[in-house]
PQR file with spaces between the fields and no chain letter, atoms N, CA, C, O and H, PARSE charges and radii, in Angstrom:
ATOM       1  N    MET     1      -1.985    5.395   14.747 -0.4000 1.5000
ATOM       2  CA   MET     1      -0.658    5.955   14.572 -0.0000 2.0000
ATOM       3  C    MET     1      -0.720    6.972   13.435  0.5500 1.7000
ATOM       4  O    MET     1      -1.308    6.694   12.390 -0.5500 1.4000
ATOM       5  N    THR     2      -0.131    8.122   13.626 -0.4000 1.5000
ATOM       6  CA   THR     2      -0.040    9.130   12.593 -0.0000 2.0000
ATOM       7  C    THR     2       1.232    8.904   11.794  0.5500 1.7000
ATOM       8  O    THR     2       2.293    8.651   12.364 -0.5500 1.4000
ATOM       9  H    THR     2       0.346    8.347   14.475  0.4000 1.0000
ATOM      10  N    LEU     3       1.126    8.997   10.478 -0.4000 1.5000
ATOM      11  CA   LEU     3       2.279    8.803    9.610 -0.0000 2.0000
ATOM      12  C    LEU     3       3.105   10.087    9.585  0.5500 1.7000
ATOM      13  O    LEU     3       2.679   11.095    9.022 -0.5500 1.4000
ATOM      14  H    LEU     3       0.264    9.203   10.015  0.4000 1.0000
ATOM      15  N    THR     4       4.268   10.043   10.189 -0.4000 1.5000
ATOM      16  CA   THR     4       5.164   11.192   10.235 -0.0000 2.0000
ATOM      17  C    THR     4       6.543   10.745    9.783  0.5500 1.7000
ATOM      18  O    THR     4       6.816    9.551    9.661 -0.5500 1.4000
ATOM      19  H    THR     4       4.614    9.224   10.646  0.4000 1.0000
ATOM      20  N    ASP     5       7.416   11.729    9.534 -0.4000 1.5000
ATOM      21  CA   ASP     5       8.775   11.404    9.103 -0.0000 2.0000
ATOM      22  C    ASP     5       9.504   10.548   10.124  0.5500 1.7000
ATOM      23  O    ASP     5      10.346    9.729    9.758 -0.5500 1.4000
ATOM      24  H    ASP     5       7.194   12.699    9.633  0.4000 1.0000
ATOM      25  N    ASP     6       9.189   10.730   11.406 -0.4000 1.5000
ATOM      26  CA   ASP     6       9.899    9.985   12.441 -0.0000 2.0000
ATOM      27  C    ASP     6       9.107    8.773   12.937  0.5500 1.7000
ATOM      28  O    ASP     6       9.413    8.228   13.997 -0.5500 1.4000
ATOM      29  H    ASP     6       8.505   11.396   11.704  0.4000 1.0000
ATOM      30  N    ALA     7       8.089    8.346   12.174 -0.4000 1.5000
ATOM      31  CA   ALA     7       7.313    7.166   12.562 -0.0000 2.0000
ATOM      32  C    ALA     7       8.213    5.941   12.543  0.5500 1.7000
ATOM      33  O    ALA     7       9.185    5.901   11.788 -0.5500 1.4000
ATOM      34  H    ALA     7       7.841    8.789   11.312  0.4000 1.0000
ATOM      35  N    PRO     8       7.907    4.950   13.354 -0.5600 1.5000
ATOM      36  CA   PRO     8       8.733    3.735   13.393  0.2800 2.0000
ATOM      37  C    PRO     8       8.842    3.081   12.022  0.5500 1.7000
ATOM      38  O    PRO     8       7.862    3.005   11.280 -0.5500 1.4000
ATOM      39  N    GLN     9      10.026    2.616   11.696 -0.4000 1.5000
ATOM      40  CA   GLN     9      10.240    1.970   10.405 -0.0000 2.0000
ATOM      41  C    GLN     9       9.660    0.565   10.376  0.5500 1.7000
ATOM      42  O    GLN     9       9.578   -0.044    9.309 -0.5500 1.4000
ATOM      43  H    GLN     9      10.822    2.677   12.298  0.4000 1.0000
ATOM      44  N    ASP    10       9.260    0.042   11.519 -0.4000 1.5000
ATOM      45  CA   ASP    10       8.706   -1.304   11.544 -0.0000 2.0000
ATOM      46  C    ASP    10       7.183   -1.303   11.400  0.5500 1.7000
ATOM      47  O    ASP    10       6.551   -2.348   11.553 -0.5500 1.4000
ATOM      48  H    ASP    10       9.326    0.537   12.386  0.4000 1.0000
ATOM      49  N    ALA    11       6.589   -0.145   11.109 -0.4000 1.5000
ATOM      50  CA   ALA    11       5.149   -0.089   10.845 -0.0000 2.0000
ATOM      51  C    ALA    11       4.882   -0.681    9.465  0.5500 1.7000
ATOM      52  O    ALA    11       5.628   -0.414    8.522 -0.5500 1.4000
ATOM      53  H    ALA    11       7.103    0.704   10.985  0.4000 1.0000
ATOM      54  N    LEU    12       3.836   -1.476    9.339 -0.4000 1.5000
ATOM      55  CA   LEU    12       3.500   -2.118    8.080 -0.0000 2.0000
ATOM      56  C    LEU    12       2.608   -1.200    7.266  0.5500 1.7000
ATOM      57  O    LEU    12       1.542   -0.795    7.730 -0.5500 1.4000
ATOM      58  H    LEU    12       3.230   -1.693   10.104  0.4000 1.0000
ATOM      59  N    SER    13       3.036   -0.869    6.054 -0.4000 1.5000
ATOM      60  CA   SER    13       2.245   -0.046    5.145 -0.0000 2.0000
ATOM      61  C    SER    13       1.880   -0.894    3.941  0.5500 1.7000
ATOM      62  O    SER    13       2.753   -1.496    3.314 -0.5500 1.4000
ATOM      63  H    SER    13       3.902   -1.198    5.677  0.4000 1.0000
ATOM      64  N    LEU    14       0.604   -0.946    3.617 -0.4000 1.5000
ATOM      65  CA   LEU    14       0.126   -1.711    2.475 -0.0000 2.0000
ATOM      66  C    LEU    14      -0.352   -0.755    1.396  0.5500 1.7000
ATOM      67  O    LEU    14      -0.944    0.282    1.694 -0.5500 1.4000
ATOM      68  H    LEU    14      -0.104   -0.457    4.127  0.4000 1.0000
ATOM      69  N    ALA    15      -0.091   -1.108    0.125 -0.4000 1.5000
ATOM      70  CA   ALA    15      -0.487   -0.266   -0.994 -0.0000 2.0000
ATOM      71  C    ALA    15      -1.988   -0.387   -1.231  0.5500 1.7000
ATOM      72  O    ALA    15      -2.562   -1.472   -1.137 -0.5500 1.4000
ATOM      73  H    ALA    15       0.390   -1.950   -0.118  0.4000 1.0000
ATOM      74  N    GLY    16      -2.601    0.730   -1.535 -0.4000 1.5000
ATOM      75  CA   GLY    16      -4.022    0.745   -1.833 -0.0000 2.0000
ATOM      76  C    GLY    16      -4.364    1.975   -2.640  0.5500 1.7000
ATOM      77  O    GLY    16      -3.522    2.844   -2.864 -0.5500 1.4000
ATOM      78  H    GLY    16      -2.135    1.611   -1.612  0.4000 1.0000
ATOM      79  N    ASP    17      -5.605    2.039   -3.072 -0.4000 1.5000
ATOM      80  CA   ASP    17      -6.080    3.162   -3.860 -0.0000 2.0000
ATOM      81  C    ASP    17      -7.487    3.493   -3.386  0.5500 1.7000
ATOM      82  O    ASP    17      -8.269    2.601   -3.059 -0.5500 1.4000
ATOM      83  H    ASP    17      -6.290    1.333   -2.889  0.4000 1.0000
ATOM      84  N    CYS    18      -7.795    4.766   -3.353 -0.4000 1.5000
ATOM      85  CA   CYS    18      -9.117    5.185   -2.889 -0.0000 2.0000
ATOM      86  C    CYS    18      -9.596    6.335   -3.763  0.5500 1.7000
ATOM      87  O    CYS    18      -8.853    7.280   -4.030 -0.5500 1.4000
ATOM      88  H    CYS    18      -7.160    5.491   -3.618  0.4000 1.0000
ATOM      89  N    GLU    19     -10.825    6.243   -4.197 -0.4000 1.5000
ATOM      90  CA   GLU    19     -11.442    7.295   -4.991 -0.0000 2.0000
ATOM      91  C    GLU    19     -12.662    7.800   -4.226  0.5500 1.7000
ATOM      92  O    GLU    19     -13.740    7.214   -4.321 -0.5500 1.4000
ATOM      93  H    GLU    19     -11.428    5.476   -3.980  0.4000 1.0000
ATOM      94  N    PRO    20     -12.494    8.892   -3.462 -0.5600 1.5000
ATOM      95  CA   PRO    20     -13.625    9.405   -2.675  0.2800 2.0000
ATOM      96  C    PRO    20     -14.684   10.030   -3.583  0.5500 1.7000
ATOM      97  O    PRO    20     -14.372   10.565   -4.647 -0.5500 1.4000
ATOM      98  N    SER    21     -15.920    9.953   -3.149 -0.4000 1.5000
ATOM      99  CA   SER    21     -17.020   10.596   -3.866 -0.0000 2.0000
ATOM     100  C    SER    21     -18.100   10.963   -2.855  0.5500 1.7000
ATOM     101  O    SER    21     -18.032   10.571   -1.691 -0.5500 1.4000
ATOM     102  H    SER    21     -16.173    9.519   -2.285  0.4000 1.0000
ATOM     103  N    ALA    22     -19.089   11.714   -3.307 -0.4000 1.5000
ATOM     104  CA   ALA    22     -20.193   12.121   -2.437 -0.0000 2.0000
ATOM     105  C    ALA    22     -20.990   10.909   -1.963  0.5500 1.7000
ATOM     106  O    ALA    22     -21.617   10.951   -0.904 -0.5500 1.4000
ATOM     107  H    ALA    22     -19.144   12.033   -4.253  0.4000 1.0000
ATOM     108  N    GLU    23     -20.967    9.825   -2.750 -0.4000 1.5000
ATOM     109  CA   GLU    23     -21.711    8.609   -2.396 -0.0000 2.0000
ATOM     110  C    GLU    23     -20.909    7.678   -1.493  0.5500 1.7000
ATOM     111  O    GLU    23     -21.409    6.615   -1.125 -0.5500 1.4000
ATOM     112  H    GLU    23     -20.458    9.791   -3.610  0.4000 1.0000
ATOM     113  N    GLY    24     -19.694    8.039   -1.128 -0.4000 1.5000
ATOM     114  CA   GLY    24     -18.874    7.205   -0.251 -0.0000 2.0000
ATOM     115  C    GLY    24     -17.577    6.746   -0.880  0.5500 1.7000
ATOM     116  O    GLY    24     -16.606    6.492   -0.167 -0.5500 1.4000
ATOM     117  H    GLY    24     -19.288    8.903   -1.427  0.4000 1.0000
ATOM     118  N    GLY    25     -17.535    6.633   -2.190 -0.4000 1.5000
ATOM     119  CA   GLY    25     -16.302    6.288   -2.864 -0.0000 2.0000
ATOM     120  C    GLY    25     -16.028    4.799   -2.915  0.5500 1.7000
ATOM     121  O    GLY    25     -16.866    3.965   -2.573 -0.5500 1.4000
ATOM     122  H    GLY    25     -18.324    6.839   -2.769  0.4000 1.0000
ATOM     123  N    CYS    26     -14.821    4.504   -3.356 -0.4000 1.5000
ATOM     124  CA   CYS    26     -14.409    3.117   -3.530 -0.0000 2.0000
ATOM     125  C    CYS    26     -12.934    2.989   -3.146  0.5500 1.7000
ATOM     126  O    CYS    26     -12.121    3.839   -3.510 -0.5500 1.4000
ATOM     127  H    CYS    26     -14.140    5.182   -3.633  0.4000 1.0000
ATOM     128  N    CYS    27     -12.596    1.951   -2.426 -0.4000 1.5000
ATOM     129  CA   CYS    27     -11.211    1.701   -2.024 -0.0000 2.0000
ATOM     130  C    CYS    27     -10.821    0.279   -2.389  0.5500 1.7000
ATOM     131  O    CYS    27     -11.662   -0.620   -2.403 -0.5500 1.4000
ATOM     132  H    CYS    27     -13.256    1.261   -2.130  0.4000 1.0000
ATOM     133  N    ALA    28      -9.547    0.081   -2.683 -0.4000 1.5000
ATOM     134  CA   ALA    28      -9.057   -1.250   -3.040 -0.0000 2.0000
ATOM     135  C    ALA    28      -7.665   -1.452   -2.474  0.5500 1.7000
ATOM     136  O    ALA    28      -6.876   -0.510   -2.401 -0.5500 1.4000
ATOM     137  H    ALA    28      -8.864    0.811   -2.672  0.4000 1.0000
ATOM     138  N    ILE    29      -7.364   -2.674   -2.074 -0.4000 1.5000
ATOM     139  CA   ILE    29      -6.018   -3.050   -1.656 -0.0000 2.0000
ATOM     140  C    ILE    29      -5.290   -3.583   -2.890  0.5500 1.7000
ATOM     141  O    ILE    29      -5.820   -4.437   -3.601 -0.5500 1.4000
ATOM     142  H    ILE    29      -8.005   -3.439   -2.133  0.4000 1.0000
ATOM     143  N    ILE    30      -4.107   -3.095   -3.138 -0.4000 1.5000
ATOM     144  CA   ILE    30      -3.320   -3.564   -4.274 -0.0000 2.0000
ATOM     145  C    ILE    30      -2.586   -4.836   -3.858  0.5500 1.7000
ATOM     146  O    ILE    30      -1.996   -4.905   -2.780 -0.5500 1.4000
ATOM     147  H    ILE    30      -3.678   -2.401   -2.560  0.4000 1.0000
ATOM     148  N    THR    31      -2.635   -5.835   -4.729 -0.4000 1.5000
ATOM     149  CA   THR    31      -2.021   -7.126   -4.417 -0.0000 2.0000
ATOM     150  C    THR    31      -0.934   -7.469   -5.423  0.5500 1.7000
ATOM     151  O    THR    31      -0.777   -6.813   -6.453 -0.5500 1.4000
ATOM     152  H    THR    31      -3.115   -5.779   -5.604  0.4000 1.0000
ATOM     153  N    GLU    32      -0.197   -8.509   -5.094 -0.4000 1.5000
ATOM     154  CA   GLU    32       0.849   -9.057   -5.963 -0.0000 2.0000
ATOM     155  C    GLU    32       0.793  -10.573   -5.817  0.5500 1.7000
ATOM     156  O    GLU    32       0.119  -11.087   -4.924 -0.5500 1.4000
ATOM     157  H    GLU    32      -0.325   -9.042   -4.257  0.4000 1.0000
ATOM     158  N    PRO    33       1.503  -11.296   -6.697 -0.5600 1.5000
ATOM     159  CA   PRO    33       1.529  -12.754   -6.524  0.2800 2.0000
ATOM     160  C    PRO    33       2.062  -13.117   -5.135  0.5500 1.7000
ATOM     161  O    PRO    33       2.965  -12.463   -4.612 -0.5500 1.4000
ATOM     162  N    ALA    34       1.500  -14.146   -4.562 -0.4000 1.5000
ATOM     163  CA   ALA    34       1.890  -14.558   -3.209 -0.0000 2.0000
ATOM     164  C    ALA    34       3.315  -15.085   -3.175  0.5500 1.7000
ATOM     165  O    ALA    34       3.792  -15.694   -4.133 -0.5500 1.4000
ATOM     166  H    ALA    34       0.766  -14.677   -4.987  0.4000 1.0000
ATOM     167  N    SER    35       3.980  -14.843   -2.063 -0.4000 1.5000
ATOM     168  CA   SER    35       5.320  -15.396   -1.858 -0.0000 2.0000
ATOM     169  C    SER    35       5.202  -16.907   -1.660  0.5500 1.7000
ATOM     170  O    SER    35       4.110  -17.432   -1.444 -0.5500 1.4000
ATOM     171  H    SER    35       3.593  -14.348   -1.285  0.4000 1.0000
ATOM     172  N    GLU    36       6.313  -17.582   -1.734 -0.4000 1.5000
ATOM     173  CA   GLU    36       6.289  -19.035   -1.552 -0.0000 2.0000
ATOM     174  C    GLU    36       5.760  -19.422   -0.172  0.5500 1.7000
ATOM     175  O    GLU    36       5.236  -20.521    0.008 -0.5500 1.4000
ATOM     176  H    GLU    36       7.200  -17.156   -1.909  0.4000 1.0000
ATOM     177  N    TYR    37       5.899  -18.520    0.803 -0.4000 1.5000
ATOM     178  CA   TYR    37       5.452  -18.817    2.156 -0.0000 2.0000
ATOM     179  C    TYR    37       3.931  -18.707    2.306  0.5500 1.7000
ATOM     180  O    TYR    37       3.350  -19.322    3.201 -0.5500 1.4000
ATOM     181  H    TYR    37       6.325  -17.628    0.657  0.4000 1.0000
ATOM     182  N    LEU    38       3.288  -17.928    1.434 -0.4000 1.5000
ATOM     183  CA   LEU    38       1.844  -17.724    1.544 -0.0000 2.0000
ATOM     184  C    LEU    38       1.050  -18.387    0.426  0.5500 1.7000
ATOM     185  O    LEU    38      -0.176  -18.473    0.511 -0.5500 1.4000
ATOM     186  H    LEU    38       3.759  -17.429    0.708  0.4000 1.0000
ATOM     187  N    ALA    39       1.716  -18.852   -0.609 -0.4000 1.5000
ATOM     188  CA   ALA    39       1.016  -19.387   -1.782 -0.0000 2.0000
ATOM     189  C    ALA    39       0.105  -20.564   -1.444  0.5500 1.7000
ATOM     190  O    ALA    39      -0.882  -20.792   -2.144 -0.5500 1.4000
ATOM     191  H    ALA    39       2.711  -18.783   -0.679  0.4000 1.0000
ATOM     192  N    HIS    40       0.411  -21.307   -0.396 -0.4000 1.5000
ATOM     193  CA   HIS    40      -0.456  -22.430   -0.033 -0.0000 2.0000
ATOM     194  C    HIS    40      -1.787  -21.960    0.563  0.5500 1.7000
ATOM     195  O    HIS    40      -2.736  -22.738    0.659 -0.5500 1.4000
ATOM     196  H    HIS    40       1.212  -21.121    0.173  0.4000 1.0000
ATOM     197  N    ILE    41      -1.851  -20.678    0.964 -0.4000 1.5000
ATOM     198  CA   ILE    41      -3.078  -20.110    1.523 -0.0000 2.0000
ATOM     199  C    ILE    41      -3.894  -19.437    0.422  0.5500 1.7000
ATOM     200  O    ILE    41      -5.106  -19.633    0.325 -0.5500 1.4000
ATOM     201  H    ILE    41      -1.080  -20.047    0.886  0.4000 1.0000
ATOM     202  N    HIS    42      -3.209  -18.636   -0.414 -0.4000 1.5000
ATOM     203  CA   HIS    42      -3.891  -17.899   -1.479 -0.0000 2.0000
ATOM     204  C    HIS    42      -2.860  -17.502   -2.532  0.5500 1.7000
ATOM     205  O    HIS    42      -1.678  -17.361   -2.220 -0.5500 1.4000
ATOM     206  H    HIS    42      -2.225  -18.478   -0.335  0.4000 1.0000
ATOM     207  N    ALA    43      -3.298  -17.322   -3.771 -0.4000 1.5000
ATOM     208  CA   ALA    43      -2.388  -16.990   -4.875 -0.0000 2.0000
ATOM     209  C    ALA    43      -1.931  -15.528   -4.854  0.5500 1.7000
ATOM     210  O    ALA    43      -0.937  -15.192   -5.497 -0.5500 1.4000
ATOM     211  H    ALA    43      -4.258  -17.437   -4.025  0.4000 1.0000
ATOM     212  N    ARG    44      -2.636  -14.654   -4.128 -0.4000 1.5000
ATOM     213  CA   ARG    44      -2.288  -13.229   -4.075 -0.0000 2.0000
ATOM     214  C    ARG    44      -2.030  -12.823   -2.628  0.5500 1.7000
ATOM     215  O    ARG    44      -2.506  -13.465   -1.692 -0.5500 1.4000
ATOM     216  H    ARG    44      -3.444  -14.927   -3.606  0.4000 1.0000
ATOM     217  N    GLN    45      -1.263  -11.740   -2.464 -0.4000 1.5000
ATOM     218  CA   GLN    45      -1.021  -11.160   -1.140 -0.0000 2.0000
ATOM     219  C    GLN    45      -1.018   -9.645   -1.266  0.5500 1.7000
ATOM     220  O    GLN    45      -0.720   -9.126   -2.342 -0.5500 1.4000
ATOM     221  H    GLN    45      -0.877  -11.218   -3.224  0.4000 1.0000
ATOM     222  N    PRO    46      -1.343   -8.914   -0.189 -0.5600 1.5000
ATOM     223  CA   PRO    46      -1.281   -7.457   -0.243  0.2800 2.0000
ATOM     224  C    PRO    46       0.150   -6.999   -0.548  0.5500 1.7000
ATOM     225  O    PRO    46       1.121   -7.626   -0.123 -0.5500 1.4000
ATOM     226  N    LEU    47       0.257   -5.909   -1.282 -0.4000 1.5000
ATOM     227  CA   LEU    47       1.562   -5.343   -1.620 -0.0000 2.0000
ATOM     228  C    LEU    47       2.048   -4.489   -0.453  0.5500 1.7000
ATOM     229  O    LEU    47       1.477   -3.433   -0.181 -0.5500 1.4000
ATOM     230  H    LEU    47      -0.531   -5.400   -1.627  0.4000 1.0000
ATOM     231  N    ALA    48       3.087   -4.931    0.232 -0.4000 1.5000
ATOM     232  CA   ALA    48       3.660   -4.193    1.361 -0.0000 2.0000
ATOM     233  C    ALA    48       4.651   -3.162    0.822  0.5500 1.7000
ATOM     234  O    ALA    48       5.491   -3.479   -0.021 -0.5500 1.4000
ATOM     235  H    ALA    48       3.551   -5.789    0.011  0.4000 1.0000
ATOM     236  N    LEU    49       4.546   -1.930    1.313 -0.4000 1.5000
ATOM     237  CA   LEU    49       5.434   -0.853    0.879 -0.0000 2.0000
ATOM     238  C    LEU    49       6.671   -0.776    1.764  0.5500 1.7000
ATOM     239  O    LEU    49       6.597   -0.951    2.980 -0.5500 1.4000
ATOM     240  H    LEU    49       3.864   -1.672    1.997  0.4000 1.0000
ATOM     241  N    ASN    50       7.783   -0.516    1.143 -0.4000 1.5000
ATOM     242  CA   ASN    50       9.001   -0.248    1.872 -0.0000 2.0000
ATOM     243  C    ASN    50       8.815    1.096    2.580  0.5500 1.7000
ATOM     244  O    ASN    50       8.347    2.051    1.961 -0.5500 1.4000
ATOM     245  H    ASN    50       7.843   -0.374    0.155  0.4000 1.0000
ATOM     246  N    ALA    51       9.168    1.187    3.846 -0.4000 1.5000
ATOM     247  CA   ALA    51       8.971    2.422    4.622 -0.0000 2.0000
ATOM     248  C    ALA    51       9.671    3.618    3.984  0.5500 1.7000
ATOM     249  O    ALA    51       9.229    4.753    4.165 -0.5500 1.4000
ATOM     250  H    ALA    51       9.548    0.411    4.349  0.4000 1.0000
ATOM     251  N    ARG    52      10.751    3.389    3.243 -0.4000 1.5000
ATOM     252  CA   ARG    52      11.475    4.504    2.615 -0.0000 2.0000
ATOM     253  C    ARG    52      10.675    5.147    1.486  0.5500 1.7000
ATOM     254  O    ARG    52      10.936    6.299    1.140 -0.5500 1.4000
ATOM     255  H    ARG    52      11.110    2.468    3.096  0.4000 1.0000
ATOM     256  N    CYS    53       9.711    4.441    0.905 -0.4000 1.5000
ATOM     257  CA   CYS    53       8.974    5.012   -0.227 -0.0000 2.0000
ATOM     258  C    CYS    53       7.566    5.451    0.145  0.5500 1.7000
ATOM     259  O    CYS    53       6.783    5.797   -0.739 -0.5500 1.4000
ATOM     260  H    CYS    53       9.499    3.505    1.186  0.4000 1.0000
ATOM     261  N    ARG    54       7.223    5.445    1.428 -0.4000 1.5000
ATOM     262  CA   ARG    54       5.840    5.762    1.794 -0.0000 2.0000
ATOM     263  C    ARG    54       5.416    7.147    1.349  0.5500 1.7000
ATOM     264  O    ARG    54       4.267    7.316    0.939 -0.5500 1.4000
ATOM     265  H    ARG    54       7.859    5.164    2.146  0.4000 1.0000
ATOM     266  N    TRP    55       6.285    8.151    1.409 -0.4000 1.5000
ATOM     267  CA   TRP    55       5.902    9.505    0.995 -0.0000 2.0000
ATOM     268  C    TRP    55       5.750    9.568   -0.513  0.5500 1.7000
ATOM     269  O    TRP    55       4.878   10.278   -1.012 -0.5500 1.4000
ATOM     270  H    TRP    55       7.218    8.014    1.742  0.4000 1.0000
ATOM     271  N    ASP    56       6.586    8.834   -1.257 -0.4000 1.5000
ATOM     272  CA   ASP    56       6.431    8.791   -2.710 -0.0000 2.0000
ATOM     273  C    ASP    56       5.078    8.179   -3.074  0.5500 1.7000
ATOM     274  O    ASP    56       4.396    8.672   -3.972 -0.5500 1.4000
ATOM     275  H    ASP    56       7.295    8.257   -0.851  0.4000 1.0000
ATOM     276  N    TRP    57       4.688    7.107   -2.381 -0.4000 1.5000
ATOM     277  CA   TRP    57       3.409    6.448   -2.664 -0.0000 2.0000
ATOM     278  C    TRP    57       2.239    7.407   -2.443  0.5500 1.7000
ATOM     279  O    TRP    57       1.256    7.366   -3.182 -0.5500 1.4000
ATOM     280  H    TRP    57       5.242    6.707   -1.651  0.4000 1.0000
ATOM     281  N    LEU    58       2.339    8.255   -1.447 -0.4000 1.5000
ATOM     282  CA   LEU    58       1.254    9.183   -1.109 -0.0000 2.0000
ATOM     283  C    LEU    58       1.283   10.462   -1.912  0.5500 1.7000
ATOM     284  O    LEU    58       0.345   11.254   -1.823 -0.5500 1.4000
ATOM     285  H    LEU    58       3.138    8.288   -0.846  0.4000 1.0000
ATOM     286  N    ASP    59       2.332   10.699   -2.701 -0.4000 1.5000
ATOM     287  CA   ASP    59       2.465   11.921   -3.485 -0.0000 2.0000
ATOM     288  C    ASP    59       1.671   11.807   -4.784  0.5500 1.7000
ATOM     289  O    ASP    59       2.053   11.021   -5.652 -0.5500 1.4000
ATOM     290  H    ASP    59       3.093   10.055   -2.774  0.4000 1.0000
ATOM     291  N    PRO    60       0.567   12.568   -4.955 -0.5600 1.5000
ATOM     292  CA   PRO    60      -0.242   12.447   -6.163  0.2800 2.0000
ATOM     293  C    PRO    60       0.459   12.920   -7.436  0.5500 1.7000
ATOM     294  O    PRO    60       0.006   12.612   -8.539 -0.5500 1.4000
ATOM     295  N    ALA    61       1.567   13.669   -7.298 -0.4000 1.5000
ATOM     296  CA   ALA    61       2.293   14.148   -8.467 -0.0000 2.0000
ATOM     297  C    ALA    61       3.153   13.037   -9.092  0.5500 1.7000
ATOM     298  O    ALA    61       3.558   13.158  -10.248 -0.5500 1.4000
ATOM     299  H    ALA    61       1.936   13.918   -6.402  0.4000 1.0000
ATOM     300  N    ILE    62       3.435   11.970   -8.355 -0.4000 1.5000
ATOM     301  CA   ILE    62       4.239   10.868   -8.880 -0.0000 2.0000
ATOM     302  C    ILE    62       3.294    9.824   -9.471  0.5500 1.7000
ATOM     303  O    ILE    62       2.477    9.235   -8.764 -0.5500 1.4000
ATOM     304  H    ILE    62       3.106   11.872   -7.416  0.4000 1.0000
ATOM     305  N    THR    63       3.420    9.609  -10.767 -0.4000 1.5000
ATOM     306  CA   THR    63       2.543    8.636  -11.430 -0.0000 2.0000
ATOM     307  C    THR    63       3.318    7.506  -12.071  0.5500 1.7000
ATOM     308  O    THR    63       2.712    6.543  -12.541 -0.5500 1.4000
ATOM     309  H    THR    63       4.084   10.088  -11.342  0.4000 1.0000
ATOM     310  N    ASP    64       4.632    7.590  -12.107 -0.4000 1.5000
ATOM     311  CA   ASP    64       5.466    6.554  -12.706 -0.0000 2.0000
ATOM     312  C    ASP    64       5.683    5.430  -11.692  0.5500 1.7000
ATOM     313  O    ASP    64       6.045    5.694  -10.545 -0.5500 1.4000
ATOM     314  H    ASP    64       5.125    8.372  -11.725  0.4000 1.0000
ATOM     315  N    GLY    65       5.468    4.194  -12.102 -0.4000 1.5000
ATOM     316  CA   GLY    65       5.617    3.053  -11.216 -0.0000 2.0000
ATOM     317  C    GLY    65       7.022    2.819  -10.714  0.5500 1.7000
ATOM     318  O    GLY    65       7.194    2.167   -9.684 -0.5500 1.4000
ATOM     319  H    GLY    65       5.174    3.979  -13.034  0.4000 1.0000
ATOM     320  N    GLU    66       8.014    3.313  -11.381 -0.4000 1.5000
ATOM     321  CA   GLU    66       9.395    3.141  -10.957 -0.0000 2.0000
ATOM     322  C    GLU    66       9.674    4.009   -9.753  0.5500 1.7000
ATOM     323  O    GLU    66      10.792    4.008   -9.237 -0.5500 1.4000
ATOM     324  H    GLU    66       7.874    3.844  -12.218  0.4000 1.0000
């Protein structure tokens, strides 16, 4: 699926970070404390992004966490 302005709002977007390099780079999934529903499986869970903020997350000019 291509991420476009009219993409379905029910698509799941997870926060991550990637630093590309000539050697292949490094990528990581950003996590948060697990919800009460998942805590019995693991203490952390992937950070799911609200579809309304997906463009802000991808904008390299935005560095403030708020």
